C-alpha positions in Angstrom: 73.2 -88.8 -117.4 76.8 -88.9 -118.7 77.5 -88.2 -122.5 76.9 -91.2 -124.5 79.8 -93.0 -125.9 80.6 -93.6 -129.5 82.4 -96.7 -130.4 83.5 -98.7 -133.5 83.0 -102.3 -134.0 84.3 -104.7 -136.8 82.2 -107.9 -136.8 82.2 -111.2 -138.7 79.0 -111.3 -140.5 80.2 -113.7 -143.1 83.6 -115.6 -142.8 86.6 -114.4 -140.8 88.3 -113.5 -144.0 85.5 -111.0 -145.1 84.2 -108.9 -142.1 81.6 -106.4 -142.7 82.7 -102.8 -142.6 83.0 -101.3 -139.0 79.8 -99.3 -138.2 79.6 -96.8 -135.6 77.1 -97.6 -132.7 76.0 -95.2 -129.8 76.0 -97.1 -126.5 74.1 -95.9 -123.5 76.0 -94.5 -120.4 73.1 -96.0 -118.4 69.7 -97.3 -119.2 68.8 -99.1 -122.4 69.4 -98.5 -125.9 69.2 -100.5 -129.1 71.9 -100.0 -131.8 72.7 -101.5 -135.1 75.9 -103.3 -135.3 77.0 -105.5 -138.3 73.4 -105.2 -139.6 71.8 -106.6 -136.5 69.9 -104.9 -133.8 71.7 -105.1 -130.4 70.1 -104.0 -127.2 72.5 -102.8 -124.4 71.4 -102.2 -120.8 73.5 -100.5 -118.4 72.1 -100.2 -114.7 71.8 -96.9 -113.0 74.2 -98.3 -110.3 77.1 -98.6 -113.0 80.2 -96.9 -111.8 83.1 -96.7 -114.3 85.5 -97.0 -111.3 84.2 -100.3 -110.3 84.2 -103.3 -112.6 80.8 -104.8 -113.5 79.8 -108.3 -114.7 78.7 -108.7 -118.4 75.8 -111.1 -119.4 75.2 -111.7 -123.0 71.6 -113.1 -123.8 71.0 -115.2 -126.9 67.5 -115.9 -128.3 66.4 -119.0 -129.8 65.7 -119.8 -133.5 62.8 -117.5 -135.0 62.9 -115.2 -132.0 64.7 -112.0 -131.3 66.3 -110.2 -128.5 62.8 -108.5 -127.5 61.2 -111.9 -126.9 64.2 -113.4 -125.3 63.9 -110.4 -122.6 60.2 -111.1 -122.4 60.9 -114.7 -121.6 63.9 -114.5 -119.2 63.4 -111.0 -117.7 67.1 -110.4 -117.2 67.0 -106.4 -117.3 65.3 -106.3 -113.8 67.9 -108.4 -112.7 70.7 -106.4 -114.3 69.2 -103.4 -112.5 69.3 -105.0 -109.2 72.5 -106.9 -109.3 74.3 -104.4 -111.2 75.6 -106.1 -114.2 75.7 -104.8 -117.9 73.4 -106.9 -120.2 73.8 -107.2 -124.0 71.4 -109.1 -126.2 71.8 -109.0 -129.9 69.5 -110.3 -132.7 70.8 -113.1 -134.8 71.0 -113.2 -138.8 67.6 -113.3 -140.6 67.3 -115.9 -143.1 65.4 -115.6 -146.4 62.1 -116.4 -144.7 62.8 -113.8 -141.9 63.6 -116.3 -139.0 66.6 -115.2 -137.0 69.0 -117.8 -136.1 72.7 -118.3 -134.8 75.3 -120.5 -136.8 75.9 -122.7 -133.6 76.5 -126.2 -134.8 76.3 -128.4 -137.9 72.9 -129.2 -136.8 71.7 -125.9 -135.9 70.6 -123.5 -137.2 72.2 -122.1 -140.5 69.6 -123.9 -142.7 70.5 -121.9 -145.9 73.7 -120.2 -146.9 75.6 -118.0 -146.3 76.4 -119.2 -142.8 77.5 -116.2 -140.8 80.5 -116.5 -138.5 78.5 -115.8 -135.3 81.4 -117.0 -133.0 83.5 -114.2 -134.5 80.7 -111.8 -134.4 79.7 -112.3 -130.7 83.4 -112.3 -129.7 84.1 -109.0 -131.4 80.8 -107.6 -129.7 82.0 -108.7 -126.3 85.3 -107.2 -126.9 83.7 -103.8 -127.9 81.5 -103.9 -124.6 84.8 -104.5 -122.6 86.5 -101.5 -124.1 83.3 -99.3 -123.7 82.5 -100.0 -120.2 84.5 -100.9 -117.1 83.8 -104.7 -117.1 85.3 -107.4 -114.8 87.0 -109.6 -117.6 86.6 -112.6 -115.3 82.9 -112.2 -115.1 81.8 -112.3 -118.7 78.9 -114.9 -119.1 76.3 -116.0 -121.9 72.9 -117.4 -121.5 70.9 -118.6 -124.4 67.8 -120.6 -125.1 67.4 -123.3 -127.8 69.6 -122.3 -130.8 70.9 -119.5 -128.4 71.8 -122.2 -125.9 73.8 -124.0 -128.6 75.4 -120.6 -129.4 76.4 -120.0 -125.7 77.9 -123.5 -125.8 79.7 -122.6 -128.9 81.2 -119.5 -127.4 82.6 -121.5 -124.3 84.3 -123.9 -126.9 85.7 -121.1 -129.0 86.4 -118.4 -126.6 87.2 -119.7 -123.3 89.7 -117.2 -122.7 86.9 -114.6 -123.0 83.9 -116.4 -121.3 83.8 -117.5 -117.7 80.5 -119.1 -117.5 77.5 -120.3 -119.9 74.0 -121.3 -119.3 72.2 -123.3 -122.1 68.6 -123.8 -121.8 67.3 -126.4 -124.1 70.4 -126.0 -126.4 72.8 -128.6 -127.9 76.5 -129.2 -128.2 78.6 -130.0 -131.3 78.3 -133.6 -132.2 81.9 -133.9 -133.3 84.0 -133.6 -130.1 86.9 -132.2 -132.2 84.6 -128.9 -132.6 84.9 -128.1 -129.0 88.6 -127.9 -127.5 88.3 -125.0 -125.0 91.7 -123.5 -124.2 90.9 -123.1 -120.4 88.0 -124.1 -118.1 84.6 -122.6 -118.4 81.7 -123.1 -116.0 78.8 -124.7 -117.9 75.1 -125.2 -116.8 72.9 -127.1 -119.0 69.2 -127.1 -118.4 66.9 -129.6 -120.5 63.3 -130.9 -120.1 63.2 -134.4 -120.5 59.9 -134.1 -122.3 61.5 -131.7 -124.9 60.0 -132.7 -128.4 61.9 -130.1 -130.3 65.4 -130.8 -129.0 65.4 -134.3 -127.6 67.4 -134.6 -124.4 68.5 -138.2 -125.7 70.0 -136.7 -128.8 68.5 -136.8 -132.5 68.8 -135.2 -135.7 67.8 -131.8 -137.3 67.3 -132.1 -141.1 69.3 -135.2 -141.1 72.4 -133.8 -139.1 72.9 -135.4 -135.6 73.2 -133.8 -132.4 74.5 -135.4 -129.2 72.4 -136.3 -126.2 72.4 -133.5 -123.4 74.2 -136.0 -120.9 77.1 -136.4 -123.5 77.5 -132.6 -124.0 77.8 -132.3 -120.3 80.2 -135.3 -119.9 82.5 -133.6 -122.4 82.6 -130.5 -120.3 83.2 -132.4 -117.0 86.2 -134.0 -118.8 87.2 -130.5 -120.4 87.2 -128.9 -117.1 89.0 -131.7 -115.5 86.4 -132.3 -112.8 86.1 -135.5 -110.9 83.2 -137.9 -111.7 80.5 -139.0 -111.0 79.8 -135.7 -109.1 77.0 -135.3 -106.8 73.3 -134.7 -106.7 72.3 -131.3 -105.6 68.9 -130.2 -104.1 65.8 -130.3 -106.2 64.7 -126.9 -107.4 61.3 -125.5 -109.0 61.8 -124.0 -112.4 58.7 -124.7 -114.4 55.5 -122.8 -113.1 53.4 -125.1 -115.6 54.5 -128.3 -113.7 53.3 -129.3 -110.2 55.6 -129.4 -107.3 59.5 -129.4 -107.3 60.1 -130.4 -110.9 63.9 -130.1 -111.6 66.6 -132.5 -110.5 70.1 -131.0 -110.1 73.5 -132.7 -110.7 76.8 -130.9 -109.8 80.6 -131.4 -110.8 82.7 -129.4 -108.7 85.4 -131.5 -107.2 88.9 -131.2 -109.1 87.5 -128.8 -111.8 90.1 -126.4 -113.1 90.1 -122.9 -111.8 86.9 -121.6 -110.4 84.9 -123.7 -112.9 81.9 -125.9 -112.2 79.7 -128.1 -114.4 76.0 -128.5 -113.7 73.0 -130.5 -115.2 69.5 -129.4 -114.4 66.8 -131.6 -115.7 63.3 -130.5 -115.7 61.2 -133.6 -115.3 58.3 -133.2 -117.7 59.8 -130.0 -119.1 59.1 -129.2 -122.5 61.2 -127.3 -125.0 59.8 -123.8 -124.0 59.3 -124.3 -120.2 56.9 -122.0 -118.4 59.5 -120.5 -116.4 58.6 -119.6 -112.8 59.8 -116.5 -110.9 62.8 -118.5 -109.7 64.3 -119.4 -112.8 66.4 -116.5 -113.8 67.7 -115.6 -110.1 68.8 -119.2 -109.9 70.8 -119.2 -113.2 72.1 -115.9 -112.5 73.5 -117.2 -109.3 75.4 -119.6 -111.3 76.6 -117.2 -113.8 77.6 -114.4 -111.4 
């Protein structure tokens, strides 16, 4: 194993005007390591096939509200895929609120329920920048996947840092209610996955603590417009994502004509799917096929 690399990272844990002190972090040459950055635990996995002479994709995983990086990996099982597909995988913990629940400050509705609200967009932007400086990463193959609050944060990253992010997957996440909060500088590929029986984040929109969030279809429509894709798009082949539901359970709709650059927008609706679907063995390979 090659020598471990020492890196420095300045992260935005509060506002952009008051970043936390730059801590040192030991990043693995290959294999997995958990390091502390900005007071948060960040797990970094580098596959054994990593070659510093060959750019690798980067995937960032974001957990849901009240969860953490360890639980996200248990749910999505991204590390085995990183090993077989050869991408670098990074999964940080969100900030812990007073009750200990970890969250991402993604939208007005979710999920910074008590002050201070961290600038997670800046934190993740800087974290990705550090990974790009530490490893040989293909800058055109940087993607983010998240569940619930993490899905909302993935969409936020696409809005704020389209120059850094090529593609995102949001599972049971939400976009910003105010369209002015999402003005991406360039096209980003977006896959929105939502169960139509989700009682936590309703597919038709709703409120969290009195703050509205938009319907999933509206969030998708805004990305179709932002990416310049032609509507109405087309139906794709149905797929089976939820092991807890009988038969082929997920409807697919694709917008690919006229989209800027190499971007595409897709909406996968899990018919009968809840907020935490019982993911089948085909879920993670399918979403990674989209991201990579």
